[in-house]
N, C-alpha and C positions, 0 to 999 in steps of 0.2 A: 471472288478473285480478290487477293488481298492488294492488290494494284492500283493506284488511286489518279482518278484523273487530273489531270494536270493545277486545275481550277479548283480541286477540291484539297490538293495535298496543297497549296502556298495559301488555302485561307485556313486550313488544320494548322499550318507552321507558324500563320501570323499568332492565330489564337493561343499557342504554345508559347513565343515569343512571349506575348502579351503576359502570360503566367507567369515566366521566371525573368520577366523587364527585371525589376527591381528587386530581384536576385543575384544573377549571375552579373558581372561587371561590365564585359564586352556581349554586347548579340549581333551573332554574324549572320547574314541573312541570306548571302551568295552560294546556290550551291557550285562548285567549282571541279569535284571529282564526284562518283558514284559506280557503283553496280547495283544494278538491278534483276541481275541473275534470270535475264528474259529467255537466253538461248539454251536450249534443250542441247545437252552434249560436254564435253572439254569445257575443264574451267577456262575465262578468256584471257589467253596470253598476252592480250595488248593490257593488262589490270594488272596479272598477278606472275610470281613468278613461285615456282616449287622449290623450298630448299632442302636440299634431302643429304647434302653432303656433313658429315659425322665432325663433330669440331675437336673430339681430341684424337680422332683416329678411329676408335673405338667401340663409343659412344656418346648419348646429348648429354647436357650440363643436367644438376638437378639427380643425379642418377634413373632418370628414365630410361625405359627398357622398351622404347618403340624404335621401328624403323622409321622415319618418313618418305615417303613414294610420290612418284607422282604418277602412279597407276590409278587408272579411270576408277576401280573399284572402292579409292580411298578419298577422290574428293569429283564431284560430279554436278553435273543444273540437272533439274527435274523439276518438273512444275513448279514452276518461278521460283526454286529455291537454290541457292548453292548447301550440298549437302557434305560435313568433311567427317568421315567414316574411321574410326578406329576399330580396326579388327584382333582377333584373336586365331594367327596361321605366321605359320615360318618362313622365313625371309632372310634371302643374304644377298647383300648390297658389301662394297668394298671392301667384300674378301670379311665379313663380318654376318653371322647370322646371329637372329632376333625373334622371337615367338608371337611380334606385333607390328601392326602395321597400322600407317595414319598419315595425316596429310599438315606439312607447315608453309601456310602460305605468303608469300613476302608483298606489300604491294608495291609494284613500281612509281606510285605517284609519293612524291615527299613534299612537305610542308611544312612551313612554323606561323604557327598560332590559327588557332580558327576554334571547329565544332566537330564533332564524329559521331553522327548518328549508325548503330547500329542493331536492326531488330534481328533476335534470333531465337532460338527456341536449345536450351542449355541439356544437354543428357546428363543424369545425374548416378552414373553406374556405379557402384566400388571401384576404385582403379583409375578411373580417366580423369581427367587432368584437362578441360576444354578453357580456353583463355579467348580472350579480345585484347592487345593490347601493342604498344609502341617500342621502336628503338630508334637511338639516332643515325641518321643516316652515316652518322661518321665511324659507325662499328666496323671494328675489324675482324667481325665475323667470317671466318672461313666459309662460303658458301649461301653469304647472305646476298642479298641482290646488288646491294651498293656495295659491297666492299671493295671492289677491284679496282672501284674509279674512285673511291671516297672513303675510304675504310683507315682513319688513319688513328683512331683513338679506341683506346681499349673500354672494355665494363666493370664498373659503372659510370664511369666518366663519361659516358656518351646519352648518359639520362636512359630511364625503362618508366613507359609508365602504364601500369597494368591496368585497362579498363572494366575488365571484371575478368575473374576467377574463380573457378569451382573447385572444390573437390579434395583441399589441400587442407581442409578446417576441421581439424575430425570432432573439436570439443560443438561446433555452432552447429544449429537447427540443418535438415536436409537443404530447408531453400534459402541458404545462406549465399550470399554472392560478397565479393573484396574489390577493391581496389588498391594499388599501392605503387608506393612513387621510391625508385630504386636510384640513388647517388653517390656520391662518394661519403658523402655525410650518412649514411644511413641505409642499407642495403641488406640483400641475404633477407633476414629474420625483419622488415625495415619496419620503422616506430611512423612511417607516415604512411599511415592505411588508417581506410574508414570500409565498411562494411554494414548492407540492410538484408533482411529477408524479404525474398519476395516472394509472389504467390503461384506455386505448382509451376515451380520450374521445369520439370519434363513434360509437361502436356499445352504451358503457355509460353507463346511466343513477349517478348519483353523488348522495350527499345533501350537498349546500355547506350551513356551518351556519356561525354565527354567535352568539358568545352575549356579551352588553352588560353589563356591572355597572356601580353607582358608583366602581369600581377601578380598572377594564380591562376592553378588548375580546378576547376570542379568538375565531378564526377554526378551524373543523376542515371535513375531509375524509372523508366515511367514519364521523363520531364519532371523530377524531382529531386532535388539532391538532398544529398546524403553524406559527401563528405568533400572536403577544400583544402584544399595541399597551399598555402601562400609564408611561406618561411619569411620572418622580419625582416635577416639577410640575406640577400641573394648573392649568390657568388658562387662560381665554378662547384665547389664542395656541395652547396643546397641545392642550385640551380644552374642544370644543366640544358634548363630548358628552354633557350637563347638561338638555336640552332636547330634547322629541320628534322622532322621524323617520319618511319615509314610504320606501316598499320601489319598488323600481323594479324592471324588466325589460325589457331590449331589445336587439336587435341592431344596429350599428351599422357600419357599411359607409365605408373606406377611413381617411381618417385618420393617424394615428398605428400603423393596423393595415397591414397588406403589402400592397402593389400588388396593383388588382385585377384578377386576370388576365384575358384577352378571351373565356375559355370559359367565366367566371362565368355562371351561369343561377339560384340557390339557394341559399340557407343557411337551415337550421331547428333553433332551439333549441325542445327540449319538455321541458316543463314538469309534473311528473307531480301535485307540490303543493306547494302554500305555506302555511307551517304558524308562527304565533309563539305560544312560550309566556311567560309571568309567571307570579307567587305572588300570587294573588288571594284564599286563606285570610289572614285577618288573625293574625298571630304577634305572639303575647303574651310568649312563652318569653324571661326573659332569659338571658343567658350567665351560664354556673355553672364553679366552682373556680376562678375568676380568681387570678394568681399574675404578680406582676411582681418583678423581682429585677436587679441588677446584674452584668454583665460583666465583661469585657476594658477596658481604660483608657488612654488614652493623654494625650498631652500636647495631642493638641485633638480628642478622640473619647471619648465612653461607649456603650458596646455596655449594651441594656438588653433583658434576655431576656422575654418575654412569653409566656403561654399562660392559654388558657382552652377552654372549651365551650362548645356550643352546639348546639339542633337544626335550627337552617339549614344547620348544615354549614360556616359560617367567622364567625371574629369579626374584627371591625374596633379598632383600636387607636392610642388619643389621647396625644398625650403635650404636654403646655403644659413650657415651662422658661425664664423670664422674659421674653423678648418675643419667643423664640422659641417653634417648634410643629412637629410631624412626625406623621404619622398612617403606618400600614401595616397590613398584614392576611394574617391567614395561618387555614387550614383547622384546624377544631376539635379541639380535643385535640393540636396540633401545636408545640413550642414556638416563637417567632416572634424571632429575632435582629434589633434595631432600633438600630442605630448612629446617633446621636448625631453632628455631625461641626460644623467650623467654631469649634469651643469655644475659647477663651480657655485657656493654659498654665494651673497652680499655683492655679485657679479652682475653689468650690465651686458645684454647679449642684445646688437644684431642679428635680428631675421628678415631675410631678405625672400618674400615668397611669391613664387609663379606658377600659373595653372594651363595646362594645356589638354588636349586629349588624346587618342590612341594614335592619331595619325600625324599626331607633331604640332598641329596648328594651335598657338598661343593666346593668349587673353592682350586683347589691345593694351588694358592698363595695366600689365607685367612690368617691374615686379610691384609689389607691395609691400615696403617697409616700415615693418614694426619693431618697439623698442621696450625689452621689459628687465628688471632687476630681480636679480633673483635675492629671496631673504635668507636672515641666517639660520642654518640646521639645528633644529630645537631637538637637543637629544642627547644622550648620556650616554658613554660607553665604557667598557673595563675589560681586562683582562684576568683569569683567574685558573687556579686548578685544584680548588675543594670540590669536593664530591660528597654529593650525601648518600648516594648508591653507590658501589663500585670505584675505581680511581682512575685517574688523568697520568697518564708517563707525563705529556704536556703539558697541557692544560684546555683552554678556550676564548674568544673571545667573544664580548656580548655588546650589541647596542639598542638601545630604544630611542625610536624617534618619534615624537609628535607631528601628526600630520592633520590639520585642523582638528577633529575630535578620535582618530584615530591614532593608533600604535603602531608602528610598525617594528616588529619584534624581531632581531639578526642576535643567530649564533653562531661560529662559526668553531670547528672543533680541530684542534693544532695537534691534536696526536699524529704519526704517521705510521702508524704500527697496527691502525684499526682499517680492517677492510669492510664492503659491501656498508656500507653507515649510511642509517636513516633517522629522522629524529622526531621526535613528538613533544610538545609545548607541553609543560605542566602549568597547568594556573593551583595557586597555593588553595586557596579558599572562594569559594567553595572549589573542591578538588575537581579538575578535568584533565583531560587529555585529548589532543589531536593533532595530528600529524603535520608535518610544515614543509614547505617547500623546497629543495633543492634546486639552489641559482647556480651553481657551480662546484666541482670540487667538493667539501666538505663544510660549504656553508650552505645553511637553510632559516626562511625564514617565514614569517609569517604575522596579519597583519591582524589587527584586534577592534571591533570597530563600535560606536557612539560613546565613547570615554568624556569623563566629566573631567574638566579641565580643575587641576588642583584635587583629585582624587590620585590616592596610591595603591598602585596594582605590587603584583609580586608573583613572579613567572620562574622557572624555570627551564632546565630541558630537559630530554633522555634522549641520550644516541643509542641506540640497537647496533649492532655490529658480528658479524661471524664470530659467536663463539663467545658472548655475551654483552652487556650494556654498562653505559656510565652516565648516572645523573647529575647534573649540575645542582650545586647549593640555589636557592630560590635568588633571584634579584629584584629589590626592591626601587620601583622610579613612581616620580609623582608625575602625573600626567602635564604635559604644556612646560617642563622643568628643562633646563640645557644646561649641565655639567658641561660644555665645554669653555662655556664663558670663564671657565675656572676651578681650579679641584680643594677641594672642598677636605681642611686638614684634619685627622681623625680625633683632634686632643676636641673637647668642650670651650672654645673661647668662651668668655663669660662677658658679649656684644648683645646690647638690647635696643631691639627697633621697636616704635610703640606710638600709638594706638593702632595694631590690626586684628581685625579690618580699620583701615585710615578713613576719612573724609576728606580732611584739608592738609593735617601738618602732622607729615611723619619724624618723629623724633630719634633720635641718635645718641645712644652712649657706648663711644667704642673706647677701644684698649690703646691705639696712637695719637697723634697730633697731626699726624699725616697719614689719612689715608683714601686711596683712591676708589672711589664712588663709580659703577656702573648701574642704571637702570634701563631694563630691557620690555616689552611688553610681549605675550603670548607668543608672538611672529617670530620672535629675536629680534625687533628693530630696536634700536639704541636709543632710549627716549630723554636720557641729558649720561652724561660724564664729567664728573666733577673731583677735585681736591676738596674733604671737607677735613674740620676738627675733630676730636675724639667727643666733643659734645657742641651737637650740630642738629641741623634739620633739614627737611626736603618740602618744597610746599606745594603738595600732589591735587588742589581743588582746583586746577585746569583740566585737569588728567578725565577721562572715559572710564565709568565703573567698569572694571574686571581685572583679571589677574595681572602681575605684573613681578618681575624677579629681578633683585638688589644684589651685586656683588660687592664686597667689602673688600679690598686687597691692602693690607699693611706689614709690617714686618713678623705677624704672629702667621701669616699666612692668608689663603682664602676662603671666603665664608659665600655663601648663596642662601638667598632668602627670599622664598614666596610674601608677597606683599598683596595684599585684595585692597582694590579701592571701592570703595563703594557711590 
């Protein structure tokens, strides 16, 4: 018999929780609601509501072709299992006749945050669409259990969590199941999904699980994680999952599922148990050993290194800096790297960092205050409409930014008459083509790693779009150079700096008697600023070996030089 004794069950639960402890952000231990389906006969009406009302008066959503009923032939308990049966049979209800019947159960229990485990055997009959899923308690769908008292919100603003769906993925393996999130930011054919191939769905019971915390939603098959939803920005559009949800079990027919063959008779989803876990024991222990320090710094980012321990297994961190905020979490005792982005260059920032657990207990040494100053952004930017293939109606922007030994290359297509744009980075020599990442709109980026400071690289971009393509000119960039320090005139100014490389004294022969001189290191930090004469020198003896950039500004314009200090 599949039912376990209590001691065996809790021992297994302990082992499974230890297996996933390092992967799940919150471990839920307390069983708060369940149905073991031990009583033969009708479905337990204390736990479940049969949703039968046609939401649009004539049919169900997604072009499904069945009637959902409360008939015992469509849903019943026998042998320790709930059986949901989709059948081919004519049935008239609400003045509408359909050729298939099935059942759709709503749990009369709703909750916020926790873990759901459903052990089930899924039918694979063509045309059937079995699902284990959740909807917001606030959904205003007619006929759902909570709608009459709590239905204030439409779909998808209520949020939908599909723990398991089968039968609507025609290009996938016959044993493929998928989990999907539907939100205002992405719904219908949502991009927020992940799938896995199970073993022998038709004949084998599997445990389908969802672990839902304030941080993320994780999906598991037989206690193995296969997809996690964790949007970087959580708001009403991406994260309606801060309110209670209820469970649904059903087998739909047709619609987005495969065509129903004429030979179809019935398809059954057998469910062993449904269990919901939360943490009901009050946690009063605050995080300890809380530390925070500054890591890597660039012209637009500051890395914060965070660590703390907590009995809940995870720690949340919140960072305030001026008008900005950022948050993250990490397993207890595991250092977390949080990179604060979109900062201004050459700017001092004060970061106030707090640590807490999921219950809201705060570390006793909160907050830790850190200070960091961003460096000068080492980059060159430009705009052009020159094409080596095709043409540009407006043109494009380009940026080359040196970050350590990496170069981040960004191109923006300014043409507004091109749609469906994708971009490929072209390396001039030896030629290579690599797809770029879309940032937003028609802005694309790609980072090339392991570059040598002072070396020259040359790249262009192929913009492909509906009906054609256009390729930019090749843009040449000296790795580590900072064109933002000044704009070089196009004429060849006869100014001389020597020797280069230099050991001690760098001599200058300049065109004007008054010259504004700026010397920066490869991070963009200013090492010297001075007014020098036409024939002058710079003492470099005290400088460390490396690459420097010298900017000369006078009446003839601005010129940049790369200086190598031995």
